[in-house]
C-alpha positions in Angstrom: -15.7 8.1 35.2 -16.4 5.5 32.5 -19.4 3.1 33.0 -19.2 -0.6 32.6 -21.1 -2.7 30.1 -24.1 -4.1 31.9 -24.8 -7.8 31.9 -27.2 -9.5 29.5 -27.6 -6.4 27.3 -27.1 -5.8 23.6 -25.3 -2.7 22.5 -25.4 -1.2 19.0 -22.7 0.8 17.3 -19.9 -0.3 19.5 -16.4 0.7 18.2 -13.6 -1.8 18.4 -10.0 -0.5 18.4 -7.4 -3.2 17.9 -3.7 -2.4 18.5 -0.7 -4.7 17.8 3.0 -4.2 18.1 4.5 -5.1 14.7 8.1 -5.0 16.1 7.4 -7.1 19.2 9.8 -10.0 18.4 12.7 -7.7 17.5 12.5 -6.0 20.9 12.0 -9.2 22.8 15.0 -10.9 21.2 17.3 -7.8 21.5 16.8 -7.0 25.2 16.8 -8.7 28.6 13.4 -10.1 29.5 12.7 -7.6 32.3 13.7 -4.6 30.1 11.4 -5.7 27.2 8.6 -6.3 29.7 9.0 -2.7 31.1 9.0 -1.3 27.5 5.7 -3.0 26.7 4.2 -2.0 30.0 5.0 1.6 29.1 3.3 1.1 25.7 0.2 -0.4 27.4 0.0 2.5 29.9 0.4 5.1 27.2 -2.4 3.5 25.2 -4.7 3.3 28.2 -3.9 6.9 29.3 -4.6 8.2 25.8 -7.9 6.4 25.6 -8.9 7.6 29.2 -7.9 11.2 28.4 -10.1 11.3 25.2 -13.0 9.4 26.8 -13.1 12.0 29.6 -12.7 14.9 27.1 -15.7 13.6 25.0 -17.6 12.3 28.1 -17.9 8.9 26.5 -20.0 6.4 28.6 -17.9 3.3 28.0 -14.3 2.9 26.8 -13.0 -0.4 28.2 -9.6 -1.9 27.5 -11.1 -5.3 27.1 -8.0 -7.4 26.5 -4.2 -6.9 26.5 -1.9 -9.7 25.5 1.5 -8.0 26.3 2.1 -6.6 22.8 -1.4 -5.4 22.0 -5.1 -5.7 22.7 -8.4 -4.1 22.0 -10.9 -1.5 23.3 -14.6 -1.6 23.2 -16.1 1.9 23.0 -19.8 2.9 23.3 -21.9 5.9 23.9 -25.6 6.6 23.4 -24.4 9.2 21.0 -22.6 7.3 18.3 -20.6 10.3 17.2 -19.0 10.5 20.7 -17.9 6.8 20.5 -16.6 7.4 17.0 -14.6 10.5 18.0 -13.0 8.7 20.9 -12.1 5.7 18.8 -10.7 7.5 15.8 -9.0 10.3 17.7 -7.3 7.8 20.0 -6.1 5.7 17.2 -4.9 8.7 15.1 -3.1 10.3 18.1 -1.4 7.0 19.0 -0.1 6.6 15.5 1.0 10.2 14.7 2.0 11.6 18.2 2.5 8.8 20.8 4.4 6.4 18.6 7.3 8.8 17.8 7.5 9.8 21.5 7.5 6.1 22.5 10.4 5.4 20.1 12.4 8.3 21.6 11.7 7.0 25.1 12.7 3.4 24.2 16.0 4.8 22.7 16.7 6.9 25.7 16.3 4.0 28.1 18.4 1.7 25.9 15.7 -0.5 24.5 16.9 -2.0 21.3 14.7 -3.1 18.4 12.1 -1.5 16.2 8.7 -0.3 17.5 5.9 -0.3 15.0 2.1 -0.3 15.5 -0.7 -1.7 13.5 -4.2 -0.5 14.3 -7.7 -1.2 13.0 -11.2 0.2 13.9 -14.5 -1.5 13.1 -17.9 -1.2 14.6 -20.8 -3.5 15.3 -23.4 -4.9 17.7 -22.3 -6.8 20.8 -24.0 -8.9 23.4 -22.6 -8.6 26.9 -22.9 -11.5 29.4 -21.7 -11.7 32.9 -20.6 -8.8 35.1 -18.3 -5.9 34.1 -15.0 -6.9 32.7 -15.3 -10.4 34.2 -18.0 -11.0 31.7 -17.8 -11.6 28.0 -18.8 -9.8 24.8 -19.9 -11.7 21.7 -20.0 -10.4 18.2 -18.7 -11.6 14.7 -17.6 -8.0 14.3 -14.9 -8.5 16.9 -13.4 -11.2 14.7 -13.5 -9.0 11.7 -11.8 -6.2 13.5 -9.1 -8.6 14.7 -8.5 -10.0 11.2 -8.4 -6.4 9.8 -5.7 -5.5 12.3 -3.6 -8.5 11.2 -3.9 -7.4 7.5 -2.9 -3.8 8.3 0.6 -2.6 7.2 2.8 -1.5 10.1 2.6 2.1 11.2 -0.9 2.4 9.7 -4.5 2.6 10.9 -7.2 0.8 8.9 -10.9 1.3 9.2 -13.7 -0.7 7.7 -16.2 0.7 5.3 -18.8 0.7 8.2 -16.6 3.1 10.2 -15.7 5.2 7.1 -19.3 5.8 6.3 -19.8 7.5 9.6 -16.3 9.0 10.0 -17.4 12.6 9.5 -14.4 15.0 9.7 -12.0 12.0 10.0 -12.9 10.7 6.6 -10.5 13.0 4.8 -7.5 11.4 6.6 -8.1 8.0 5.0 -7.5 6.6 1.5 -9.5 3.7 0.0 -6.9 0.9 -0.5 -8.7 -2.4 -1.1 -10.9 -5.1 0.4 -10.6 -7.5 3.3 -13.2 -10.2 4.1 -15.7 -8.6 1.9 -15.3 -5.1 3.4 -13.8 -2.0 1.7 -10.7 -0.9 3.7 -9.6 2.7 4.2 -6.1 3.4 5.5 -4.2 6.2 7.3 -0.4 6.0 7.1 1.9 7.5 9.7 4.1 8.5 6.7 1.4 11.1 5.9 2.6 11.5 2.3 0.2 11.6 -0.7 -0.5 8.1 -1.9 1.4 6.7 1.1 -1.5 4.6 2.4 -2.2 3.0 -1.0 1.5 2.2 -1.4 1.7 0.7 2.1 -1.3 -1.5 1.4 0.0 -2.7 -1.9 3.5 -3.3 -0.5 1.9 -5.4 2.3 -1.0 -7.1 0.5 0.2 -6.9 -3.2 -2.1 -6.4 -6.2 -3.9 -9.6 -5.2 -2.9 -9.9 -1.6 0.2 -12.0 -1.9 3.4 -12.0 0.2 6.3 -9.5 0.5 7.7 -10.3 -3.0 4.5 -10.6 -5.0 4.7 -13.1 -7.9 2.2 -13.3 -10.8 2.3 -16.1 -13.4 1.8 -13.6 -16.3 1.5 -9.9 -17.0 -1.0 -8.3 -14.6 -4.2 -7.0 -16.2 -4.8 -3.4 -17.2 -7.0 -3.0 -14.1 -4.3 -4.3 -11.8 -1.7 -2.0 -13.4 -4.1 0.9 -13.0 -4.2 0.3 -9.2 -0.4 0.6 -9.2 -0.6 3.9 -11.1 -3.3 5.2 -8.8 -0.8 5.0 -6.0 1.9 7.1 -7.8 2.5 10.7 -6.8 5.6 12.0 -8.6 7.2 9.7 -11.2 6.4 6.6 -13.2 9.1 4.8 -15.2 7.8 2.4 -18.0 10.6 0.5 -19.7 10.8 -2.3 -22.1 11.7 -3.3 -25.7 8.7 -2.0 -27.6 6.2 -1.1 -24.9 3.5 -2.6 -27.2 1.1 -3.3 -24.3 1.4 0.1 -22.7 1.1 2.1 -25.9 -1.9 0.0 -27.1 -3.7 0.6 -23.8 -3.3 4.4 -24.1 -5.2 4.5 -27.4 -7.6 1.6 -26.9 -11.2 1.9 -27.9 -12.3 -0.7 -25.4 -14.3 0.5 -22.3 -13.6 0.8 -19.5 -10.0 1.9 -20.3 -8.6 1.4 -16.8 -4.9 1.8 -17.7 -5.4 4.9 -19.9 -7.6 6.6 -17.3 -5.0 5.9 -14.6 -2.2 7.4 -16.7 -4.3 10.5 -17.4 -5.2 10.8 -13.7 -1.5 10.6 -12.7 -0.5 13.2 -15.3 -3.3 15.5 -14.1 -1.9 15.2 -10.6 1.3 16.7 -11.9 3.3 13.5 -12.2 5.9 12.7 -14.9 5.5 9.5 -16.9 8.8 8.4 -18.6 8.8 5.6 -21.2 12.0 3.9 -22.5 12.0 1.6 -25.5 14.6 0.4 -28.0 15.8 2.5 -30.9 14.1 0.7 -33.9 17.1 1.1 -36.2 19.7 0.1 -33.6 21.9 -3.0 -33.8 20.2 -4.3 -30.7 16.8 -4.2 -32.3 18.2 -6.1 -35.3 19.7 -8.7 -33.1 16.5 -9.2 -31.1 14.5 -9.4 -34.3 16.7 -12.2 -35.5 16.5 -14.1 -32.2 12.7 -13.7 -31.9 12.1 -14.1 -35.6 9.8 -11.1 -35.8 9.9 -7.6 -37.2 11.1 -5.8 -34.1 11.6 -2.5 -35.9 7.9 -2.4 -37.0 6.7 -3.3 -33.4 8.7 -0.4 -32.0 7.6 2.1 -34.7 4.0 1.1 -34.1 4.4 1.8 -30.4 6.0 5.2 -31.1 3.1 6.0 -33.4 0.5 5.1 -30.7 2.4 7.2 -28.1 2.3 10.1 -30.6 -1.5 9.7 -31.1 -2.1 9.7 -27.3 0.0 12.9 -26.9 -1.8 14.6 -29.8 -5.2 13.7 -28.5 -4.7 14.9 -25.0 -2.5 17.9 -25.7 -1.3 19.8 -22.7 -2.7 17.1 -20.3 -0.1 14.7 -21.8 2.9 17.0 -21.8 4.5 15.2 -18.9 4.4 11.9 -20.7 8.0 11.6 -22.1 9.1 9.0 -24.6 12.8 8.0 -25.0 14.6 5.5 -27.2 18.0 3.9 -26.5 20.2 1.3 -28.2 20.9 -0.5 -24.9 19.0 -3.7 -24.2 17.5 -3.6 -20.7 17.1 -7.4 -20.1 13.9 -6.9 -18.3 10.7 -4.7 -18.4 9.6 -2.6 -15.5 6.7 -0.3 -14.4 8.2 1.6 -11.5 6.2 3.9 -9.2 8.1 6.6 -7.2 11.0 4.1 -7.0 13.3 6.6 -5.2 10.7 7.1 -2.5 10.8 5.0 0.7 7.4 3.6 -0.3 8.4 3.0 -3.9 7.1 0.0 -5.9 8.4 -1.8 -9.0 6.6 -4.3 -11.2 9.1 -6.1 -13.3 9.6 -9.2 -15.5 12.8 -10.6 -17.0 13.1 -11.2 -20.8 13.8 -14.5 -22.5 16.3 -13.7 -25.3 15.9 -16.9 -27.2 13.2 -19.2 -28.6 11.6 -22.4 -27.4 10.6 -25.5 -29.5 7.1 -23.9 -29.4 8.2 -20.5 -30.8 8.8 -17.2 -29.0 7.5 -17.0 -25.5 5.8 -13.6 -25.1 6.8 -11.5 -22.1 3.2 -11.3 -21.1 3.3 -15.0 -20.4 6.3 -14.7 -18.1 6.2 -14.3 -14.3 5.9 -10.7 -13.1 7.0 -9.5 -9.6 5.9 -6.6 -7.5 8.5 -5.5 -5.0 8.9 -2.7 -2.5 11.9 -1.7 -0.3 10.8 -4.5 2.0 12.3 -6.8 -0.6 15.8 -5.6 0.4 18.6 -6.2 -2.1 16.2 -7.4 -4.8 14.5 -4.0 -4.8 17.8 -2.1 -4.6 19.3 -4.0 -7.5 16.3 -3.7 -9.8 16.0 0.0 -8.9 19.7 0.5 -9.9 19.2 -1.3 -13.2 16.1 0.7 -13.9 17.7 4.0 -13.0 20.4 3.7 -15.7 17.9 3.6 -18.5 18.2 7.4 -18.8 22.0 7.2 -19.2 23.0 3.9 -20.6 23.6 3.8 -24.4 22.6 6.5 -26.8 19.4 7.9 -25.2 17.3 10.3 -27.2 13.9 11.8 -26.3 11.6 11.4 -29.3 8.2 12.5 -27.9 
């Protein structure tokens, strides 16, 4: 039987497991109050029984459900052997996400509970001071606040752990992917999706390249480092489309160091991915029209990009075989860097073109707003994806490299 935290004592290496129901409001609004309450009672009992089962299995000294608010709460887990507390915390969270959550969804459906059930979970560890008696007392620690904030930042159907937990995660470490930072701590993520790169894509879709909102807007072209983060999340296919792709081709042959973008492209190709580039045919009527509108040598810009793509492929040989370059006479109207866009965790970074000039001259596309979207953006994502997909069929398309 689990012991209680004793009064007026300090405990080191206490693991905090925070759990929250991301779909709470959809269930409350779609069901009678008593039915929704029973559904969340079932969730609470499933969480408590899973924790109790694993605490008994590992003979963990303390594993208290310290607080439950109806749609979530947190556990404080401690043992004189830290690895025991770690195993209980991480195995409980992992099992809830990958085993109990699908079963709970089935049970909700079978009992007529409408709405979507999703979980967010976070694990952090730290030192606490316990005052008062048993569960009627209180525990104090800034690490509890950090764990609570980390849970709020976690994408739905994911488990986040802080760098403090990851450093001591042992055999659990291989389940997690490094995804970013939160309140000064590195964050590692496990996605219920389980696919390669799924955690990184879930984090980016929720937090954005710079932790924005669902549709992430940037006042100008993201930096090579930020684009490299996007490419690091890719698993199967990248689509890079534009007029001349001057920025992309230049970054592939840059002599500057570090070469974040080039290294990310090479890493993706070495993982077996296919990188497809689409740019205008330099001798097409479309290129001529744009050159007149922009008052620049569009043909030369495109040919220079093709030459740089060729140099990259020549330099890296077989490593660059899956970088494919196409030219077309169809004007896309926007640029895009799309990552696994047919996947349910796909991402598209795009920006619209200005086809005219201003009193101050041509506005470079790099100075225009860019947007990072995922399927969570709904129709916006669907429409941009459809427009991007036709690049391989619209107009006279020819592979040139």
